[in-house]
Structure formats: C-alpha cells, structure tokens
Chimera marker file (.cmm) of the C-alpha trace (Angstrom):
<marker_set name="trace">
<marker id="1" x="-5.532" y="32.149" z="-13.483" r="1" g="1" b="0" radius="0.5"/>
<marker id="2" x="-8.772" y="30.254" z="-13.969" r="1" g="1" b="0" radius="0.5"/>
<marker id="3" x="-9.106" y="26.553" z="-13.290" r="1" g="1" b="0" radius="0.5"/>
<marker id="4" x="-6.779" y="26.464" z="-10.269" r="1" g="1" b="0" radius="0.5"/>
<marker id="5" x="-9.584" y="25.318" z="-7.974" r="1" g="1" b="0" radius="0.5"/>
<marker id="6" x="-10.474" y="22.532" z="-10.395" r="1" g="1" b="0" radius="0.5"/>
<marker id="7" x="-6.885" y="21.247" z="-10.312" r="1" g="1" b="0" radius="0.5"/>
<marker id="8" x="-6.906" y="21.302" z="-6.508" r="1" g="1" b="0" radius="0.5"/>
<marker id="9" x="-10.153" y="19.342" z="-6.473" r="1" g="1" b="0" radius="0.5"/>
<marker id="10" x="-8.662" y="16.771" z="-8.829" r="1" g="1" b="0" radius="0.5"/>
<marker id="11" x="-5.596" y="16.407" z="-6.604" r="1" g="1" b="0" radius="0.5"/>
<marker id="12" x="-7.804" y="15.830" z="-3.551" r="1" g="1" b="0" radius="0.5"/>
<marker id="13" x="-9.724" y="13.185" z="-5.460" r="1" g="1" b="0" radius="0.5"/>
<marker id="14" x="-6.473" y="11.466" z="-6.471" r="1" g="1" b="0" radius="0.5"/>
<marker id="15" x="-5.254" y="11.469" z="-2.851" r="1" g="1" b="0" radius="0.5"/>
<marker id="16" x="-8.554" y="9.982" z="-1.704" r="1" g="1" b="0" radius="0.5"/>
<marker id="17" x="-8.296" y="7.271" z="-4.354" r="1" g="1" b="0" radius="0.5"/>
<marker id="18" x="-4.704" y="6.499" z="-3.333" r="1" g="1" b="0" radius="0.5"/>
<marker id="19" x="-5.858" y="5.995" z="0.263" r="1" g="1" b="0" radius="0.5"/>
<marker id="20" x="-8.666" y="3.698" z="-0.878" r="1" g="1" b="0" radius="0.5"/>
<marker id="21" x="-6.219" y="1.715" z="-3.031" r="1" g="1" b="0" radius="0.5"/>
<marker id="22" x="-3.784" y="1.349" z="-0.124" r="1" g="1" b="0" radius="0.5"/>
<marker id="23" x="-6.611" y="0.106" z="2.113" r="1" g="1" b="0" radius="0.5"/>
<marker id="24" x="-7.748" y="-2.371" z="-0.547" r="1" g="1" b="0" radius="0.5"/>
<marker id="25" x="-4.154" y="-3.631" z="-0.911" r="1" g="1" b="0" radius="0.5"/>
<marker id="26" x="-3.917" y="-4.094" z="2.859" r="1" g="1" b="0" radius="0.5"/>
<marker id="27" x="-7.211" y="-6.010" z="2.930" r="1" g="1" b="0" radius="0.5"/>
<marker id="28" x="-5.985" y="-8.253" z="0.106" r="1" g="1" b="0" radius="0.5"/>
<marker id="29" x="-3.125" y="-9.360" z="2.358" r="1" g="1" b="0" radius="0.5"/>
<marker id="30" x="-5.645" y="-10.563" z="4.931" r="1" g="1" b="0" radius="0.5"/>
<marker id="31" x="-7.634" y="-12.674" z="2.434" r="1" g="1" b="0" radius="0.5"/>
<marker id="32" x="-6.939" y="-16.408" z="2.201" r="1" g="1" b="0" radius="0.5"/>
<marker id="33" x="-7.301" y="-18.429" z="-0.996" r="1" g="1" b="0" radius="0.5"/>
<marker id="34" x="-6.773" y="-22.144" z="-1.419" r="1" g="1" b="0" radius="0.5"/>
<marker id="35" x="-5.810" y="-24.470" z="-4.198" r="1" g="1" b="0" radius="0.5"/>
<marker id="36" x="-6.170" y="-28.232" z="-4.041" r="1" g="1" b="0" radius="0.5"/>
<marker id="37" x="-4.830" y="-31.165" z="-6.029" r="1" g="1" b="0" radius="0.5"/>
<marker id="38" x="-5.258" y="-34.918" z="-6.011" r="1" g="1" b="0" radius="0.5"/>
<marker id="39" x="-8.874" y="-34.715" z="-4.918" r="1" g="1" b="0" radius="0.5"/>
<marker id="40" x="-7.996" y="-32.707" z="-1.822" r="1" g="1" b="0" radius="0.5"/>
<marker id="41" x="-4.889" y="-34.719" z="-0.927" r="1" g="1" b="0" radius="0.5"/>
<marker id="42" x="-2.817" y="-31.530" z="-1.106" r="1" g="1" b="0" radius="0.5"/>
<marker id="43" x="-4.121" y="-28.098" z="-0.126" r="1" g="1" b="0" radius="0.5"/>
<marker id="44" x="-2.112" y="-24.891" z="-0.436" r="1" g="1" b="0" radius="0.5"/>
<marker id="45" x="-3.337" y="-21.634" z="1.114" r="1" g="1" b="0" radius="0.5"/>
<marker id="46" x="-2.013" y="-18.243" z="0.005" r="1" g="1" b="0" radius="0.5"/>
<marker id="47" x="-2.720" y="-14.679" z="1.059" r="1" g="1" b="0" radius="0.5"/>
<marker id="48" x="-4.098" y="-12.094" z="-1.330" r="1" g="1" b="0" radius="0.5"/>
<marker id="49" x="-0.488" y="-10.876" z="-1.589" r="1" g="1" b="0" radius="0.5"/>
<marker id="50" x="0.454" y="-14.290" z="-2.995" r="1" g="1" b="0" radius="0.5"/>
<marker id="51" x="2.403" y="-15.472" z="0.035" r="1" g="1" b="0" radius="0.5"/>
<marker id="52" x="2.049" y="-19.170" z="0.801" r="1" g="1" b="0" radius="0.5"/>
<marker id="53" x="0.686" y="-19.321" z="4.345" r="1" g="1" b="0" radius="0.5"/>
<marker id="54" x="-0.178" y="-23.013" z="4.686" r="1" g="1" b="0" radius="0.5"/>
<marker id="55" x="0.467" y="-26.363" z="2.997" r="1" g="1" b="0" radius="0.5"/>
<marker id="56" x="-1.513" y="-29.441" z="3.999" r="1" g="1" b="0" radius="0.5"/>
<marker id="57" x="-0.588" y="-32.891" z="2.737" r="1" g="1" b="0" radius="0.5"/>
<marker id="58" x="-2.730" y="-35.917" z="3.603" r="1" g="1" b="0" radius="0.5"/>
<marker id="59" x="-0.693" y="-38.798" z="4.981" r="1" g="1" b="0" radius="0.5"/>
<marker id="60" x="-1.969" y="-41.318" z="2.441" r="1" g="1" b="0" radius="0.5"/>
<marker id="61" x="-0.511" y="-39.390" z="-0.501" r="1" g="1" b="0" radius="0.5"/>
<marker id="62" x="3.026" y="-39.546" z="0.919" r="1" g="1" b="0" radius="0.5"/>
<marker id="63" x="4.790" y="-42.351" z="-0.941" r="1" g="1" b="0" radius="0.5"/>
<marker id="64" x="8.588" y="-42.465" z="-0.522" r="1" g="1" b="0" radius="0.5"/>
<marker id="65" x="8.695" y="-44.430" z="-3.785" r="1" g="1" b="0" radius="0.5"/>
<marker id="66" x="6.902" y="-41.654" z="-5.695" r="1" g="1" b="0" radius="0.5"/>
<marker id="67" x="8.160" y="-38.286" z="-4.517" r="1" g="1" b="0" radius="0.5"/>
<marker id="68" x="7.581" y="-36.842" z="-8.009" r="1" g="1" b="0" radius="0.5"/>
<marker id="69" x="3.814" y="-37.304" z="-7.782" r="1" g="1" b="0" radius="0.5"/>
<marker id="70" x="3.733" y="-35.465" z="-4.447" r="1" g="1" b="0" radius="0.5"/>
<marker id="71" x="5.836" y="-32.639" z="-5.890" r="1" g="1" b="0" radius="0.5"/>
<marker id="72" x="3.452" y="-32.370" z="-8.853" r="1" g="1" b="0" radius="0.5"/>
<marker id="73" x="0.435" y="-32.213" z="-6.529" r="1" g="1" b="0" radius="0.5"/>
<marker id="74" x="2.023" y="-29.470" z="-4.395" r="1" g="1" b="0" radius="0.5"/>
<marker id="75" x="2.908" y="-27.551" z="-7.559" r="1" g="1" b="0" radius="0.5"/>
<marker id="76" x="-0.612" y="-27.897" z="-8.992" r="1" g="1" b="0" radius="0.5"/>
<marker id="77" x="-2.276" y="-26.837" z="-5.733" r="1" g="1" b="0" radius="0.5"/>
<marker id="78" x="0.083" y="-23.847" z="-5.391" r="1" g="1" b="0" radius="0.5"/>
<marker id="79" x="-0.584" y="-22.699" z="-8.956" r="1" g="1" b="0" radius="0.5"/>
<marker id="80" x="-4.351" y="-22.988" z="-8.406" r="1" g="1" b="0" radius="0.5"/>
<marker id="81" x="-4.130" y="-20.897" z="-5.222" r="1" g="1" b="0" radius="0.5"/>
<marker id="82" x="-1.954" y="-18.280" z="-6.963" r="1" g="1" b="0" radius="0.5"/>
<marker id="83" x="-4.448" y="-18.048" z="-9.830" r="1" g="1" b="0" radius="0.5"/>
<marker id="84" x="-7.253" y="-17.438" z="-7.321" r="1" g="1" b="0" radius="0.5"/>
<marker id="85" x="-5.139" y="-14.713" z="-5.676" r="1" g="1" b="0" radius="0.5"/>
<marker id="86" x="-4.535" y="-13.084" z="-9.085" r="1" g="1" b="0" radius="0.5"/>
<marker id="87" x="-8.251" y="-13.109" z="-9.868" r="1" g="1" b="0" radius="0.5"/>
<marker id="88" x="-9.066" y="-11.564" z="-6.487" r="1" g="1" b="0" radius="0.5"/>
<marker id="89" x="-6.406" y="-8.878" z="-6.974" r="1" g="1" b="0" radius="0.5"/>
<marker id="90" x="-7.688" y="-8.053" z="-10.463" r="1" g="1" b="0" radius="0.5"/>
<marker id="91" x="-11.293" y="-7.754" z="-9.313" r="1" g="1" b="0" radius="0.5"/>
<marker id="92" x="-10.374" y="-5.780" z="-6.175" r="1" g="1" b="0" radius="0.5"/>
<marker id="93" x="-7.894" y="-3.361" z="-7.739" r="1" g="1" b="0" radius="0.5"/>
<marker id="94" x="-9.724" y="-3.167" z="-11.083" r="1" g="1" b="0" radius="0.5"/>
<marker id="95" x="-12.457" y="-1.070" z="-9.477" r="1" g="1" b="0" radius="0.5"/>
<marker id="96" x="-9.954" y="1.779" z="-9.208" r="1" g="1" b="0" radius="0.5"/>
<marker id="97" x="-9.002" y="1.848" z="-12.879" r="1" g="1" b="0" radius="0.5"/>
<marker id="98" x="-12.323" y="1.180" z="-14.609" r="1" g="1" b="0" radius="0.5"/>
<marker id="99" x="-14.307" y="4.243" z="-15.491" r="1" g="1" b="0" radius="0.5"/>
<marker id="100" x="-11.353" y="6.474" z="-14.745" r="1" g="1" b="0" radius="0.5"/>
<marker id="101" x="-12.058" y="9.770" z="-16.436" r="1" g="1" b="0" radius="0.5"/>
<marker id="102" x="-8.962" y="11.888" z="-16.175" r="1" g="1" b="0" radius="0.5"/>
<marker id="103" x="-9.368" y="15.156" z="-18.062" r="1" g="1" b="0" radius="0.5"/>
<marker id="104" x="-6.505" y="16.055" z="-20.333" r="1" g="1" b="0" radius="0.5"/>
<marker id="105" x="-5.256" y="12.495" z="-20.651" r="1" g="1" b="0" radius="0.5"/>
<marker id="106" x="-6.508" y="11.970" z="-24.212" r="1" g="1" b="0" radius="0.5"/>
<link id1="1" id2="2" r="1" g="1" b="0" radius="0.2"/>
<link id1="2" id2="3" r="1" g="1" b="0" radius="0.2"/>
<link id1="3" id2="4" r="1" g="1" b="0" radius="0.2"/>
<link id1="4" id2="5" r="1" g="1" b="0" radius="0.2"/>
<link id1="5" id2="6" r="1" g="1" b="0" radius="0.2"/>
<link id1="6" id2="7" r="1" g="1" b="0" radius="0.2"/>
<link id1="7" id2="8" r="1" g="1" b="0" radius="0.2"/>
<link id1="8" id2="9" r="1" g="1" b="0" radius="0.2"/>
<link id1="9" id2="10" r="1" g="1" b="0" radius="0.2"/>
<link id1="10" id2="11" r="1" g="1" b="0" radius="0.2"/>
<link id1="11" id2="12" r="1" g="1" b="0" radius="0.2"/>
<link id1="12" id2="13" r="1" g="1" b="0" radius="0.2"/>
<link id1="13" id2="14" r="1" g="1" b="0" radius="0.2"/>
<link id1="14" id2="15" r="1" g="1" b="0" radius="0.2"/>
<link id1="15" id2="16" r="1" g="1" b="0" radius="0.2"/>
<link id1="16" id2="17" r="1" g="1" b="0" radius="0.2"/>
<link id1="17" id2="18" r="1" g="1" b="0" radius="0.2"/>
<link id1="18" id2="19" r="1" g="1" b="0" radius="0.2"/>
<link id1="19" id2="20" r="1" g="1" b="0" radius="0.2"/>
<link id1="20" id2="21" r="1" g="1" b="0" radius="0.2"/>
<link id1="21" id2="22" r="1" g="1" b="0" radius="0.2"/>
<link id1="22" id2="23" r="1" g="1" b="0" radius="0.2"/>
<link id1="23" id2="24" r="1" g="1" b="0" radius="0.2"/>
<link id1="24" id2="25" r="1" g="1" b="0" radius="0.2"/>
<link id1="25" id2="26" r="1" g="1" b="0" radius="0.2"/>
<link id1="26" id2="27" r="1" g="1" b="0" radius="0.2"/>
<link id1="27" id2="28" r="1" g="1" b="0" radius="0.2"/>
<link id1="28" id2="29" r="1" g="1" b="0" radius="0.2"/>
<link id1="29" id2="30" r="1" g="1" b="0" radius="0.2"/>
<link id1="30" id2="31" r="1" g="1" b="0" radius="0.2"/>
<link id1="31" id2="32" r="1" g="1" b="0" radius="0.2"/>
<link id1="32" id2="33" r="1" g="1" b="0" radius="0.2"/>
<link id1="33" id2="34" r="1" g="1" b="0" radius="0.2"/>
<link id1="34" id2="35" r="1" g="1" b="0" radius="0.2"/>
<link id1="35" id2="36" r="1" g="1" b="0" radius="0.2"/>
<link id1="36" id2="37" r="1" g="1" b="0" radius="0.2"/>
<link id1="37" id2="38" r="1" g="1" b="0" radius="0.2"/>
<link id1="38" id2="39" r="1" g="1" b="0" radius="0.2"/>
<link id1="39" id2="40" r="1" g="1" b="0" radius="0.2"/>
<link id1="40" id2="41" r="1" g="1" b="0" radius="0.2"/>
<link id1="41" id2="42" r="1" g="1" b="0" radius="0.2"/>
<link id1="42" id2="43" r="1" g="1" b="0" radius="0.2"/>
<link id1="43" id2="44" r="1" g="1" b="0" radius="0.2"/>
<link id1="44" id2="45" r="1" g="1" b="0" radius="0.2"/>
<link id1="45" id2="46" r="1" g="1" b="0" radius="0.2"/>
<link id1="46" id2="47" r="1" g="1" b="0" radius="0.2"/>
<link id1="47" id2="48" r="1" g="1" b="0" radius="0.2"/>
<link id1="48" id2="49" r="1" g="1" b="0" radius="0.2"/>
<link id1="49" id2="50" r="1" g="1" b="0" radius="0.2"/>
<link id1="50" id2="51" r="1" g="1" b="0" radius="0.2"/>
<link id1="51" id2="52" r="1" g="1" b="0" radius="0.2"/>
<link id1="52" id2="53" r="1" g="1" b="0" radius="0.2"/>
<link id1="53" id2="54" r="1" g="1" b="0" radius="0.2"/>
<link id1="54" id2="55" r="1" g="1" b="0" radius="0.2"/>
<link id1="55" id2="56" r="1" g="1" b="0" radius="0.2"/>
<link id1="56" id2="57" r="1" g="1" b="0" radius="0.2"/>
<link id1="57" id2="58" r="1" g="1" b="0" radius="0.2"/>
<link id1="58" id2="59" r="1" g="1" b="0" radius="0.2"/>
<link id1="59" id2="60" r="1" g="1" b="0" radius="0.2"/>
<link id1="60" id2="61" r="1" g="1" b="0" radius="0.2"/>
<link id1="61" id2="62" r="1" g="1" b="0" radius="0.2"/>
<link id1="62" id2="63" r="1" g="1" b="0" radius="0.2"/>
<link id1="63" id2="64" r="1" g="1" b="0" radius="0.2"/>
<link id1="64" id2="65" r="1" g="1" b="0" radius="0.2"/>
<link id1="65" id2="66" r="1" g="1" b="0" radius="0.2"/>
<link id1="66" id2="67" r="1" g="1" b="0" radius="0.2"/>
<link id1="67" id2="68" r="1" g="1" b="0" radius="0.2"/>
<link id1="68" id2="69" r="1" g="1" b="0" radius="0.2"/>
<link id1="69" id2="70" r="1" g="1" b="0" radius="0.2"/>
<link id1="70" id2="71" r="1" g="1" b="0" radius="0.2"/>
<link id1="71" id2="72" r="1" g="1" b="0" radius="0.2"/>
<link id1="72" id2="73" r="1" g="1" b="0" radius="0.2"/>
<link id1="73" id2="74" r="1" g="1" b="0" radius="0.2"/>
<link id1="74" id2="75" r="1" g="1" b="0" radius="0.2"/>
<link id1="75" id2="76" r="1" g="1" b="0" radius="0.2"/>
<link id1="76" id2="77" r="1" g="1" b="0" radius="0.2"/>
<link id1="77" id2="78" r="1" g="1" b="0" radius="0.2"/>
<link id1="78" id2="79" r="1" g="1" b="0" radius="0.2"/>
<link id1="79" id2="80" r="1" g="1" b="0" radius="0.2"/>
<link id1="80" id2="81" r="1" g="1" b="0" radius="0.2"/>
<link id1="81" id2="82" r="1" g="1" b="0" radius="0.2"/>
<link id1="82" id2="83" r="1" g="1" b="0" radius="0.2"/>
<link id1="83" id2="84" r="1" g="1" b="0" radius="0.2"/>
<link id1="84" id2="85" r="1" g="1" b="0" radius="0.2"/>
<link id1="85" id2="86" r="1" g="1" b="0" radius="0.2"/>
<link id1="86" id2="87" r="1" g="1" b="0" radius="0.2"/>
<link id1="87" id2="88" r="1" g="1" b="0" radius="0.2"/>
<link id1="88" id2="89" r="1" g="1" b="0" radius="0.2"/>
<link id1="89" id2="90" r="1" g="1" b="0" radius="0.2"/>
<link id1="90" id2="91" r="1" g="1" b="0" radius="0.2"/>
<link id1="91" id2="92" r="1" g="1" b="0" radius="0.2"/>
<link id1="92" id2="93" r="1" g="1" b="0" radius="0.2"/>
<link id1="93" id2="94" r="1" g="1" b="0" radius="0.2"/>
<link id1="94" id2="95" r="1" g="1" b="0" radius="0.2"/>
<link id1="95" id2="96" r="1" g="1" b="0" radius="0.2"/>
<link id1="96" id2="97" r="1" g="1" b="0" radius="0.2"/>
<link id1="97" id2="98" r="1" g="1" b="0" radius="0.2"/>
<link id1="98" id2="99" r="1" g="1" b="0" radius="0.2"/>
<link id1="99" id2="100" r="1" g="1" b="0" radius="0.2"/>
<link id1="100" id2="101" r="1" g="1" b="0" radius="0.2"/>
<link id1="101" id2="102" r="1" g="1" b="0" radius="0.2"/>
<link id1="102" id2="103" r="1" g="1" b="0" radius="0.2"/>
<link id1="103" id2="104" r="1" g="1" b="0" radius="0.2"/>
<link id1="104" id2="105" r="1" g="1" b="0" radius="0.2"/>
<link id1="105" id2="106" r="1" g="1" b="0" radius="0.2"/>
</marker_set>
C-alpha cells in the first residue's frame, strides 16, 4: 500500500509537536504575571497556569471601616493578573495551532 511512509512521518511530526506543547505548558507554569489595583496598593501575582502565588496589600489601604473597598481592589488586581495569564497562554500555545496544515482534514 502506498502512502504508509507518509502517514508514519505525519505521526512522528504530531508526537514531536505534542512534546513541544507539553514543554511550553510546563514553562507557562513557571511564568509570573501581576495585576495591580488602587495605584499599586494591591498586587496579585499568578503563574502562567492561573494559580495565585502571591498577594501583596499595602498597609495604608487596610481600613477596618471599609473592607468592601479592599475586597474590590483584591478582585480587580486578581482579574488583571488572570487576564495577563490568559494572554500569555494564548500567545504561547497559539503558535502550535496557527498554520497547521493537516492533510485530509478539509
């Protein structure tokens, strides 16, 4: 049967790409992205895997009379950090899907 070698070559290429994707995923976990709120009063740091790894709150923003404001700042900083992690993931992992030319798929 003709074309068997071509299929084998395609499988090897797919395996190579899977390894590269796994490595890129691993490296994403080591990246650190930050989000800030309140002019830097609250800083949240997340990994590229979107795990919160650090929260810094400046003393002067802690007001027992206004816990809601502090909660809003933490929320805003966390969302900003998560958005940065999403953007990094999309740009890092997007390289594997763009320009993908898989014969027989269309």
